[in-house]
C-alpha positions in Angstrom: 0.0 0.0 0.0 2.9 2.4 0.8 4.5 1.7 -2.5 1.3 2.0 -4.4 0.5 5.4 -2.8 4.0 6.6 -3.4 4.1 5.5 -7.1 0.6 7.0 -7.7 1.8 10.5 -6.7 5.0 10.2 -8.7 3.0 9.1 -11.7 0.8 12.2 -11.4 3.9 14.4 -11.4 5.4 12.8 -14.4 2.1 13.1 -16.3 1.9 16.8 -15.5 5.4 17.3 -16.6 5.0 15.4 -19.9 1.7 17.2 -20.7 3.7 20.5 -20.9 5.0 19.3 -24.3 1.7 20.4 -25.8 2.7 24.1 -25.2 6.3 23.7 -26.2 7.5 26.0 -29.0 10.6 23.9 -29.6 13.0 26.9 -29.3 15.9 27.4 -26.9 14.1 30.5 -25.4 11.1 28.3 -24.6 13.1 25.3 -23.3 15.0 27.4 -20.8 12.6 30.3 -20.0 9.2 29.1 -21.2 9.2 32.1 -23.5 8.8 34.3 -20.4 5.1 33.5 -20.2 4.6 31.9 -16.8 1.7 32.9 -14.6 2.8 34.5 -11.3 1.2 31.8 -9.1 3.2 29.1 -10.9 6.3 31.2 -10.7 5.9 31.6 -6.9 5.0 28.0 -6.2 7.8 26.7 -8.5 10.5 28.9 -7.0 9.5 28.1 -3.4 9.3 24.3 -4.1 12.8 24.5 -5.7 14.1 26.5 -2.8 12.6 24.2 -0.1 14.0 21.0 -1.4 15.2 17.7 0.0 17.4 20.1 2.0 14.3 21.1 4.0 12.8 17.6 4.4 16.1 15.9 5.1 18.8 18.5 6.0 16.9 21.1 8.1 14.8 18.6 10.0 18.0 16.6 10.7 19.7 19.8 11.9 16.8 20.7 14.1 16.6 17.2 15.5 20.2 17.6 16.6 20.2 21.3 17.6 16.8 22.0 19.1 15.0 25.4 19.4 18.2 27.3 18.3 17.6 26.1 14.8 14.7 28.6 14.6 17.3 31.4 14.0 18.2 29.8 10.7 14.5 30.0 9.7 14.2 33.7 10.7 17.4 34.7 9.2 16.9 32.8 6.0 13.4 34.0 5.2 14.2 37.7 6.2 17.3 37.7 4.1 15.5 36.2 1.2 12.8 38.8 1.4 15.2 41.8 1.7 17.1 40.7 -1.3 13.9 40.2 -3.4 12.9 43.8 -2.8 15.9 45.0 -4.8 16.5 42.2 -7.3 13.6 40.2 -8.6 11.8 42.8 -10.7 15.0 44.3 -12.0 16.3 40.9 -13.0 13.1 40.2 -15.0 13.4 43.6 -16.8 17.1 42.9 -17.6 16.2 39.5 -19.0 13.8 41.0 -21.4 16.2 43.9 -22.3 19.3 41.8 -23.1 17.4 38.8 -24.6 19.4 36.1 -22.8 18.2 32.7 -21.7 20.6 32.0 -18.9 21.4 33.5 -15.5 25.0 33.9 -16.5 24.0 35.6 -19.8 21.9 38.2 -18.1 24.5 39.0 -15.4 27.2 39.3 -18.1 25.2 41.4 -20.5 23.0 43.4 -18.2 23.5 46.7 -20.1 24.0 45.2 -23.5 27.3 44.4 -25.2 29.1 41.1 -24.9 31.3 40.1 -22.0 32.2 36.6 -23.1 35.0 35.9 -20.5 32.7 36.9 -17.6 29.8 34.8 -19.0 32.0 31.8 -19.4 33.4 32.1 -15.9 29.9 32.4 -14.4 28.8 29.4 -16.5 31.7 27.2 -15.3 31.2 28.1 -11.6 27.5 27.5 -12.0 28.0 24.1 -13.7 30.3 22.8 -10.9 28.3 23.9 -7.9 24.9 23.1 -9.4 26.0 19.6 -10.2 27.1 19.2 -6.6 23.7 20.6 -5.5 21.8 18.2 -7.9 23.7 15.2 -6.5 22.7 16.2 -3.0 19.0 16.2 -4.0 19.3 12.8 -5.5 21.0 11.5 -2.3 18.2 13.0 -0.2 15.5 11.2 -2.1 17.5 8.0 -2.0 17.9 8.2 1.8 14.2 8.4 2.2 13.5 5.4 0.0 16.2 3.4 1.7 14.6 3.9 5.1 11.0 3.3 4.2 11.3 0.6 1.5 14.6 -1.0 2.3 15.7 -0.2 -1.2 19.4 -0.1 -2.0 21.1 3.2 -1.5 21.3 3.8 -5.3 17.7 3.0 -6.0 16.1 6.4 -5.2 18.9 8.3 -7.0 18.4 6.3 -10.2 14.6 6.7 -10.0 14.9 10.4 -9.4 17.3 11.0 -12.2 15.1 9.0 -14.6 11.9 10.9 -13.8 13.6 14.3 -13.9 15.1 13.5 -17.3 11.8 12.3 -18.6 9.9 15.6 -18.1 12.8 17.9 -18.6 13.3 16.2 -22.0 9.6 16.7 -22.8 9.0 20.3 -21.8 12.2 21.9 -20.4 11.6 24.7 -17.8 7.8 24.7 -18.4 7.6 21.0 -17.4 9.8 21.7 -14.4 7.6 24.7 -13.3 4.3 22.8 -13.7 5.5 19.8 -11.8 7.0 22.1 -9.1 3.6 23.7 -8.5 2.0 20.3 -8.1 4.9 19.1 -5.9 4.6 22.1 -3.7 1.0 21.2 -2.8 2.0 17.6 -1.9 5.0 18.9 0.1 3.0 21.2 2.3 0.2 18.7 2.9 2.7 16.0 3.8 4.5 18.3 6.3 1.2 19.5 7.8 -0.1 15.9 8.3 3.1 14.9 10.0 3.1 17.9 12.3 -0.5 17.3 13.5 -0.1 13.5 14.0 3.2 13.8 15.7 1.9 16.4 18.2 -1.2 14.3 19.0 0.9 11.1 19.4 3.0 12.9 22.1 -0.1 14.0 24.0 -0.6 17.5 22.6 1.3 20.7 22.5 1.8 21.1 26.2 3.1 17.5 26.7 5.4 17.8 23.7 7.0 21.0 25.1 7.4 19.2 28.5 9.2 16.3 26.8 11.4 18.7 24.9 12.4 20.5 28.0 13.6 17.3 29.5 16.4 17.1 26.8 19.4 19.0 28.1 19.7 22.3 26.2 17.1 21.4 23.6 15.0 24.5 24.3 18.0 26.9 24.6 17.6 29.9 22.3 21.2 29.7 20.9 23.4 26.8 19.9 25.8 25.5 22.5 28.9 25.6 20.2 29.0 29.3 19.4 32.4 30.9 19.7 30.9 34.1 21.2 28.8 33.4 24.3 25.2 34.4 25.0 23.3 37.1 23.1 26.3 38.4 21.2 27.0 35.0 19.7 23.3 34.4 19.0 23.0 37.7 17.1 26.1 36.9 15.0 24.6 33.5 14.3 21.3 34.9 13.2 22.7 37.7 11.1 25.0 35.3 9.3 22.0 33.2 8.3 20.3 36.3 7.1 23.1 36.4 4.5 22.2 32.7 3.8 18.7 33.9 2.9 20.0 36.7 0.8 22.1 34.1 -1.0 19.0 33.0 -3.0 19.7 35.7 -5.5 22.9 33.9 -6.4 21.1 30.6 -7.2 20.6 30.4 -11.0 18.1 27.5 -10.7 15.7 29.6 -8.5 16.2 33.0 -10.1 15.4 31.6 -13.6 11.8 31.1 -12.3 11.4 34.8 -11.8 13.1 35.4 -15.2 10.3 33.3 -16.8 7.5 35.4 -15.3 5.0 36.7 -17.9 5.4 40.4 -17.0 7.6 42.2 -14.5 4.6 44.1 -13.2 3.2 40.7 -11.9 6.2 40.3 -9.6 4.4 41.3 -6.5 1.8 38.6 -6.9 4.6 36.0 -7.6 6.4 37.0 -4.4 3.2 36.8 -2.4 2.7 33.2 -3.4 6.3 32.5 -2.7 6.5 33.9 0.8 3.2 32.8 2.1 4.1 29.2 1.2 7.7 29.6 2.4 6.8 30.9 5.9 4.2 28.2 6.5 6.3 25.3 5.3 9.5 26.3 7.0 7.7 26.8 10.4 6.1 23.4 10.1 9.4 21.8 9.2 11.2 23.3 12.2 8.4 22.1 14.5 8.5 18.6 13.0 12.3 18.5 13.5 11.9 19.3 17.2 9.1 16.8 17.7 11.2 14.1 16.0 13.9 14.4 18.7 11.5 13.5 21.6 9.7 11.0 19.5 12.7 9.1 18.2 15.0 9.6 21.2 18.8 9.4 21.4 20.7 11.0 18.5 23.9 9.1 19.2 22.7 5.9 17.5 20.6 7.5 14.8 21.3 9.4 11.5 19.6 12.7 12.1 18.9 13.2 8.4 16.6 10.2 8.5 14.4 11.6 11.2 11.4 12.6 9.1 11.0 9.4 7.0 11.6 7.2 10.1 8.9 9.1 12.1 6.4 9.0 9.2 6.9 5.2 9.0 6.2 4.8 12.7 3.2 7.2 12.9 1.2 6.8 9.8 -0.8 4.0 8.1 0.6 2.8 4.8 -1.4 5.1 2.5 -0.3 8.3 4.4 3.3 7.1 4.6 3.2 7.0 0.8 2.0 10.6 0.8 4.8 11.8 3.1 7.3 9.9 1.1 6.0 11.4 -2.1 6.3 14.8 -0.5 9.9 14.2 0.4 10.7 12.7 -3.0 8.8 15.5 -4.8 10.9 18.1 -2.9 14.2 16.5 -4.2 12.8 16.3 -7.7 11.6 19.9 -7.8 15.1 21.1 -7.1 17.0 18.5 -9.1 15.1 19.2 -12.3 15.8 23.0 -11.9 19.5 22.4 -11.2 19.9 20.1 -14.2 18.3 22.5 -16.6 20.5 25.3 -15.3 23.6 23.2 -15.8 22.4 22.4 -19.3 21.9 26.2 -20.0 25.4 26.9 -18.6 26.9 24.4 -21.1 24.9 25.2 -24.2 24.7 29.0 -23.7 27.6 30.1 -21.5 30.6 27.7 -21.5 30.9 26.5 -25.1 32.5 28.8 -27.6 29.4 28.8 -29.8 25.8 28.6 -28.5 23.8 25.5 -29.2 20.4 26.5 -30.7 19.0 23.1 -31.8 16.6 21.8 -29.2 17.5 18.2 -29.8 21.1 18.9 -29.1 20.1 20.8 -26.0 18.2 17.9 -24.8 21.2 15.6 -25.3 23.2 17.9 -23.1 20.5 17.8 -20.5 20.7 14.0 -20.5 24.5 14.2 -20.1 24.1 16.5 -17.2 21.6 14.2 -15.6 24.0 11.3 -15.9 26.8 13.3 -14.3 24.6 14.3 -11.4 23.6 10.7 -10.9 27.2 9.5 -10.9 28.1 12.2 -8.3 25.2 11.1 -6.1 26.2 7.5 -6.2 29.8 8.3 -5.2 28.8 11.0 -2.7 30.0 10.6 0.9 28.9 14.0 2.3 25.7 14.8 4.2 22.9 16.4 2.3 23.0 19.5 4.6 26.7 20.1 4.3 26.8 19.6 0.5 23.8 21.9 -0.1 25.2 24.7 2.1 28.6 24.4 0.4 27.0 24.8 -3.1 24.5 27.4 -1.9 27.2 29.6 -0.3 29.6 29.2 -3.2 27.1 30.3 -5.8 25.9 33.2 -3.7 29.4 34.4 -2.8 30.4 34.4 -6.5 27.3 35.9 -8.0 25.1 37.8 -5.5 27.5 40.8 -5.1 27.6 41.4 -8.8 23.8 41.1 -9.2 23.2 43.6 -6.3 25.6 46.1 -7.8 23.9 45.8 -11.2 20.5 46.2 -9.6 21.5 49.5 -8.0 22.6 50.9 -11.4 26.4 50.4 -11.2 28.3 49.3 -14.3 31.4 47.4 -13.3 33.8 46.5 -16.2 34.3 42.9 -17.1 37.8 42.6 -15.5 36.5 44.1 -12.2 33.4 41.8 -12.3 35.7 38.7 -12.8 37.9 39.7 -9.9 34.8 40.1 -7.7 33.4 36.7 -8.7 36.7 35.0 -8.0 37.2 36.9 -4.7 33.8 36.0 -3.3 34.1 32.4 -4.3 37.6 32.1 -3.0 36.7 33.6 0.4 33.7 31.3 0.7 35.7 28.1 0.1 38.6 29.1 2.3 36.3 30.1 5.1 34.5 26.7 5.0 37.6 24.6 4.7 39.3 26.5 7.5 36.3 25.5 9.7 35.2 29.1 10.3 31.7 28.4 9.1 31.0 27.2 12.6 31.5 30.8 13.8 29.9 32.7 10.9 28.2 31.4 7.7 30.8 31.7 5.0 28.6 33.6 2.6 28.5 36.6 5.0 32.2 37.6 4.8 32.5 36.4 1.1 29.5 38.5 -0.1 30.6 41.6 1.9 34.1 41.4 0.4 32.8 40.8 -3.1 30.6 43.9 -2.7 33.6 45.9 -1.4 35.7 44.9 -4.4 33.0 46.0 -6.9 32.2 49.3 -5.2 35.7 50.3 -4.4 37.0 49.1 -7.8 34.4 51.1 -9.7 35.1 54.2 -7.7 38.8 54.0 -8.4 38.1 53.5 -12.1 36.2 56.7 -12.2 38.9 58.8 -10.5 
């Protein structure tokens, strides 16, 4: 019954994705941007489903399971940072997409004011390709973990199934198929999380009893993490502010921002953002609550993989049909991000990295298949946790691209050489910060993005003097 329920929802998603082929115009513009004709509700739901991926179902819930109430600062910081960045960026990015007539995120950033900056576009394309592939592999791993727990499938089973399904509807309809399935997946995701929150709370005796059980776990209801370098409120504020930069990092994610680039009209951006943030707040709050409940329901974390908390709890709490719904929600979350990442990688190759753009849609689809195979291979060889791999990719992309995008949105015109220096500076600082272990003090995107902005603003000012 669990398998039947799970496969039913997956079948629905595939049918939705494949049906998008009826509206395909068989052009590169349509394959990568749906001819910039997407309704604001679909843009908002697709963007938020892509953002709240297997990272939310597997990574965030696992982190909350291990950390406790202090994980709430990630939620506040992330959503607030995301919102603040959107005020300055989303509508301007949509206008620039129309003005420069580019189909990729790298193309728009490189040619914001017209002209051609091939070296910058190629650099952004290469960086995007590497980190988005890592990100895509993490999504396939997240889905595979869930299937391994609930069905006892081999560790490679979910990754292979996810890659196959993603390729099927990306091949059929490109970004339009991805957006349509994302919108359907977003509904299953939020229903699955809501069901688990209600049933888990009731199983523990209600809200009051759940809080009592949480308080019995040493430090679980502390407001700030125990391992902060700075003690007390000061350390907590630094922790929260650094995660605000993690939220702002969304503007550096090509696979998410391309959704807003595909909007039918820049004047519809307010409605798209309303759909996005209402869903985002509700889902993240429920995910954090479920993560906390999982700790008291499942017990000692020493002998348990925290990233398996949600699927394990679902299996213990729900009858088979509803276990299938929850699992479909988890798997849908991984697919909704994986398809976006794979399409963005494909765009990076066909439009940004290669010396000559590929225009033939059949050749573009072959590149998409190649990217999907590479992401699957990485997933099968991956030894990192979903949480750490996603944060590494997320911070690397944001550190490289967000400073340049912000500067462009406020009307500055950095030259190609200066922009390349800023991209490499932000990326380098981010990687060095993480590999030095300093990310346990401050999220690496914060110093990297600030330094990237400093390079751009100071360099442009020196160039004018």
